[in-house]
C-alpha positions in Angstrom: -45.3 -165.1 106.7 -46.2 -166.2 110.4 -44.8 -165.9 113.6 -45.9 -167.5 116.8 -46.3 -164.6 119.7 -44.7 -165.1 122.9 -45.7 -164.6 126.8 -42.8 -163.3 128.7 -42.6 -163.2 132.7 -39.7 -161.9 134.6 -39.8 -163.0 138.3 -37.7 -161.0 140.8 -35.6 -159.9 138.3 -31.9 -158.3 140.2 -29.4 -156.5 138.2 -26.2 -155.3 139.7 -23.0 -153.8 138.1 -20.4 -154.1 141.3 -22.4 -152.2 144.1 -24.6 -150.9 141.8 -28.0 -152.3 142.2 -29.8 -151.0 138.4 -33.0 -153.3 138.7 -34.8 -154.2 142.0 -36.9 -157.3 141.9 -38.5 -156.6 138.8 -41.7 -158.5 138.2 -43.3 -158.2 134.8 -46.1 -160.1 132.8 -46.1 -159.9 129.1 -48.9 -161.5 127.5 -48.7 -163.3 123.6 -49.4 -161.0 121.0 -49.2 -157.7 123.4 -47.5 -154.2 122.1 -46.1 -153.9 125.8 -44.1 -150.5 126.2 -41.0 -150.0 128.9 -41.6 -146.6 129.9 -39.2 -144.1 132.1 -36.8 -141.4 132.3 -33.0 -142.1 131.4 -31.6 -144.3 133.6 -34.7 -145.8 134.9 -33.9 -149.0 134.3 -36.0 -149.6 130.9 -33.3 -150.5 128.4 -31.3 -152.6 131.0 -34.6 -155.1 131.2 -35.0 -155.0 127.4 -31.5 -156.3 127.2 -32.0 -158.8 129.8 -35.3 -160.2 127.8 -33.1 -160.5 124.3 -30.1 -162.1 126.6 -27.7 -159.7 126.2 -27.8 -159.0 129.9 -27.1 -161.5 132.8 -29.3 -161.2 135.5 -28.1 -160.8 139.0 -31.1 -162.6 140.7 -34.6 -164.1 139.4 -35.3 -165.5 136.3 -36.8 -165.2 132.9 -39.6 -167.3 131.1 -41.0 -167.5 127.7 -44.1 -169.6 127.5 -43.6 -171.0 130.8 -40.0 -172.6 130.1 -36.9 -171.4 132.0 -34.8 -169.2 130.0 -32.6 -167.4 132.0 -29.5 -168.7 131.4 -30.2 -169.3 127.3 -28.1 -167.5 125.1 -29.6 -164.8 123.0 -29.5 -167.2 119.7 -31.5 -169.7 121.5 -34.5 -167.4 122.5 -35.9 -167.1 119.4 -35.7 -163.1 119.8 -35.4 -160.2 117.4 -33.9 -156.7 118.7 -34.2 -153.3 116.4 -31.4 -151.3 118.2 -31.8 -147.3 118.4 -28.6 -147.1 115.9 -30.5 -149.7 113.2 -26.7 -151.1 113.5 -26.8 -152.2 109.9 -23.9 -153.2 107.7 -22.7 -150.2 105.4 -21.3 -152.4 103.1 -24.2 -154.8 102.6 -27.2 -154.0 100.1 -30.8 -153.7 101.9 -31.1 -156.9 100.8 -28.2 -158.6 102.4 -28.7 -156.5 105.3 -32.6 -158.2 105.6 -31.6 -161.8 104.6 -28.0 -161.8 106.8 -30.0 -163.3 110.1 -31.0 -166.2 107.4 -27.6 -166.3 105.8 -26.0 -166.9 109.3 -27.9 -170.0 109.8 -27.3 -171.7 106.6 -31.1 -171.0 104.8 -30.9 -171.7 101.3 -30.4 -168.8 99.1 -34.0 -169.2 97.3 -35.8 -169.5 100.6 -33.5 -166.0 101.7 -34.4 -164.4 98.5 -38.1 -165.0 99.0 -38.4 -164.0 103.0 -36.5 -161.1 102.3 -39.0 -160.0 99.5 -41.8 -160.8 102.0 -40.3 -159.0 104.7 -39.5 -155.8 102.8 -43.0 -155.6 101.4 -44.2 -155.9 104.9 -42.6 -152.5 105.7 -42.8 -151.0 102.2 -39.1 -151.1 101.2 -39.3 -153.7 98.4 -38.0 -151.0 95.7 -34.9 -150.3 97.8 -33.3 -153.7 98.0 -30.0 -153.2 95.7 -29.4 -149.9 97.9 -26.7 -149.5 100.7 -28.0 -147.7 103.8 -25.5 -144.5 103.0 -28.2 -143.8 100.2 -30.9 -144.4 102.4 -32.8 -141.8 105.0 -33.3 -142.4 108.4 -36.5 -143.5 108.1 -35.6 -146.0 105.3 -32.8 -147.5 107.8 -35.2 -147.5 110.4 -37.6 -150.0 108.0 -34.7 -152.0 107.0 -33.8 -152.9 110.7 -37.5 -153.8 111.4 -37.5 -155.9 108.0 -34.3 -157.3 109.1 -36.1 -158.5 112.7 -39.0 -159.9 110.6 -37.1 -162.1 108.6 -36.7 -164.2 111.2 -40.4 -164.7 112.4 -39.3 -164.5 116.4 -41.7 -165.2 118.8 -40.8 -162.0 120.3 -39.4 -158.4 119.0 -37.9 -156.0 121.3 -37.3 -152.5 120.3 -34.7 -149.7 121.9 -36.0 -146.3 120.9 -36.0 -146.6 117.3 -37.5 -144.1 116.2 -35.5 -141.4 118.3 -33.6 -140.3 115.5 -36.3 -139.5 113.4 -37.6 -136.1 113.0 -41.1 -135.1 114.5 -43.0 -135.7 111.2 -41.4 -138.8 110.2 -41.6 -140.1 113.8 -45.3 -139.7 113.8 -45.7 -141.7 110.6 -43.1 -143.9 111.6 -45.3 -144.5 114.9 -48.7 -145.6 113.0 -47.1 -147.8 110.3 -45.6 -149.9 113.7 -48.5 -150.2 114.9 -50.6 -151.9 111.9 -47.2 -153.9 111.4 -47.7 -155.2 115.1 -51.2 -155.9 114.4 -50.1 -157.4 111.1 -47.8 -159.8 112.1 -50.0 -160.6 115.3 -46.6 -161.0 117.4 -45.2 -159.9 120.9 -43.4 -156.4 120.8 -41.8 -154.8 124.0 -40.6 -151.6 123.1 -38.4 -148.8 124.9 -39.3 -145.2 125.2 -38.9 -142.1 127.2 -41.5 -140.5 125.2 -44.8 -141.0 126.6 -46.6 -139.7 123.5 -44.9 -142.5 121.8 -46.0 -144.9 124.8 -49.5 -143.6 125.1 -50.0 -143.8 121.4 -48.7 -147.4 120.7 -48.9 -149.3 124.0 -51.6 -152.0 125.0 -50.0 -151.6 128.4 -47.0 -150.1 129.6 -44.8 -150.2 132.7 -43.5 -147.6 133.9 -39.9 -147.3 135.5 -38.8 -145.5 138.1 -35.4 -145.7 139.7 -34.6 -149.1 138.9 -38.4 -150.3 139.8 -41.8 -150.7 138.2 -43.6 -148.2 139.7 -47.0 -148.8 137.8 -48.4 -151.3 135.0 -51.8 -151.0 133.3 -53.3 -149.5 130.1 -52.4 -145.8 128.8 -56.0 -144.5 130.0 -55.4 -146.1 133.4 -52.1 -144.7 133.7 -53.1 -141.3 133.0 -56.1 -141.6 134.8 -55.0 -142.9 138.2 -51.3 -142.6 138.2 -50.1 -144.9 141.1 -47.6 -142.0 142.7 -46.6 -138.7 142.4 -43.9 -139.9 140.5 -46.2 -141.2 137.9 -48.3 -138.2 137.7 -45.9 -135.9 137.5 -44.1 -137.8 134.5 -47.4 -138.5 132.3 -49.1 -136.1 130.6 -48.3 -132.6 128.7 -48.4 -130.7 130.5 -47.3 -132.9 133.6 -50.1 -133.1 136.6 -49.9 -130.2 139.0 -48.8 -131.0 142.3 -49.3 -129.1 145.3 -49.3 -129.8 149.3 -52.3 -129.5 151.2 -54.4 -130.8 154.3 -57.2 -133.0 153.4 -60.2 -132.8 155.8 -63.9 -134.0 155.1 -64.5 -133.5 151.8 -62.3 -130.2 151.2 -58.7 -129.7 150.6 -56.9 -126.4 151.9 -54.0 -125.4 149.8 -53.0 -122.1 151.5 -56.0 -120.1 152.1 -58.0 -121.5 149.7 -60.4 -124.4 150.6 -61.3 -126.8 147.7 -63.7 -129.4 147.2 -62.9 -133.0 146.5 -64.8 -136.0 145.7 -63.3 -138.0 148.4 -63.6 -137.6 152.1 -61.1 -137.8 155.2 -62.3 -138.3 158.4 -59.4 -136.3 160.7 -57.3 -133.8 159.0 -54.6 -135.6 156.8 -51.6 -134.1 154.9 -51.8 -134.5 151.4 -50.4 -133.7 148.0 -52.7 -132.3 145.5 -53.0 -133.4 141.9 -54.8 -131.8 139.3 -54.6 -132.3 135.6 -53.8 -129.3 133.7 -56.8 -129.5 131.2 -59.1 -129.9 134.5 -57.4 -126.2 135.8 -60.0 -123.4 135.1 -60.1 -120.0 136.1 -62.6 -119.0 139.0 -63.9 -116.4 141.4 -62.5 -118.6 144.4 -59.7 -121.0 144.6 -56.0 -121.0 144.5 -54.6 -117.3 144.2 -52.2 -117.2 141.1 -50.5 -114.8 138.7 -50.3 -115.8 135.4 -46.8 -115.7 134.3 -46.5 -116.8 130.8 -49.3 -117.5 128.1 -48.5 -119.9 125.0 -50.7 -119.7 122.4 -50.5 -123.1 120.2 -53.4 -122.1 118.0 -55.7 -125.2 118.7 -54.9 -125.2 122.7 -53.1 -122.6 124.9 -51.2 -123.4 127.8 -50.7 -120.8 130.9 -48.5 -121.1 133.4 -48.9 -119.7 137.2 -47.1 -118.9 140.4 -49.0 -119.3 143.5 -48.2 -117.3 146.6 -45.6 -120.1 147.4 -43.8 -119.1 144.0 -45.1 -122.7 143.2 -45.6 -123.5 139.2 -49.0 -124.2 138.2 -50.1 -124.9 134.6 -53.6 -124.9 132.8 -54.0 -126.3 129.1 -57.7 -125.4 127.5 -58.2 -125.9 124.0 -59.6 -121.9 123.4 -57.6 -118.7 123.2 -56.2 -117.6 126.4 -58.3 -115.4 128.2 -55.9 -113.7 130.6 -52.4 -111.9 129.8 -49.2 -112.0 131.7 -49.4 -110.4 135.2 -52.7 -111.2 135.8 -54.3 -112.1 139.3 -56.6 -114.7 139.1 -58.2 -118.2 141.0 -58.0 -120.9 139.8 -59.9 -124.3 140.6 -61.3 -127.4 139.5 -64.3 -129.8 139.7 -64.3 -132.2 142.9 -63.9 -135.2 141.0 -60.8 -134.0 139.0 -58.8 -134.3 142.1 -55.9 -136.7 142.8 -54.7 -137.3 146.6 -51.1 -138.7 147.1 -49.9 -139.6 150.6 -46.8 -136.9 150.7 -44.3 -139.2 152.8 -44.0 -141.9 149.8 -46.2 -140.4 147.4 -48.5 -143.3 147.1 -52.0 -142.7 145.7 -54.8 -142.3 148.4 -58.3 -143.8 147.6 -60.0 -144.0 144.4 -60.0 -140.9 141.9 -63.1 -138.7 140.4 -66.4 -140.6 139.3 -65.0 -143.7 141.0 -64.9 -142.2 144.3 -68.3 -140.2 144.0 -69.8 -143.3 143.2 -68.8 -145.3 146.0 -69.5 -142.3 148.5 
């Protein structure tokens, strides 16, 4: 079974509900064969965007192209798209085989062709032994695979998945995630996947679009978004724990935070207010730096996370792979390597200049 991958483009897509704008001029290009993730907090516009791709929502402005063809006003059935919903939307009175074959039955496909296609789709998601059961006899993970098989059976050019793993427990989510990535590669198809779970996004995606308040604020590979977040909002959303962000003053190759003056890799010609960002994994306890008090120590076995409060009661977090060497109440100083500093404009939250080794290489 093979399918032709679709390239997708959204151009200045707006969406309003009455006076409420939920998408603001979204521009997005998804390449054929990509596993593309729409990531963002609840209410950021990612699911609305997915529904627009499916044709389940009309745009208020802008257009959608598939392989260069304008499909903005086409009905869902005319787009060659398959969607897997968060709830799976299986028919409880039908067997697994009937659920999988239903899209083909609806377009008048001959029963022998349906049977063969159902067997092939079920084999791809390893549920061939469940075809005679009904959804009520299946686990959540098995139901999720039935929904995937029902999407596969149509051989669509574009797969759309709306938080399909959110109803599974943590262990099953991890297992299913690996299987989903393998399936996408085997089908060589374009998948667009919505999630609020950054770990899912980082492990599944070829590229990610980060949504905030109805806008795409950054598009890039998982590594690009983690290493060079475009805004403080992205920096504070990506990473576990997220990036530490504190106000400071940037001058020369230093940033002053309270009484501490810390070296950074980038240079400013004049004193400049900034937001200093440091990943928890890049923070360390040192003889000099930001004065802070240990508030909580979390020993996770293979790593530890230590929470601190600085003199202004801002929360800072340190993460490393060693047992914690401090206790609650200890007074310490926190520092970081100059190339680990991220600098942002406090007014708009936008990234300033380059980061880390790139900045040092251009100095």
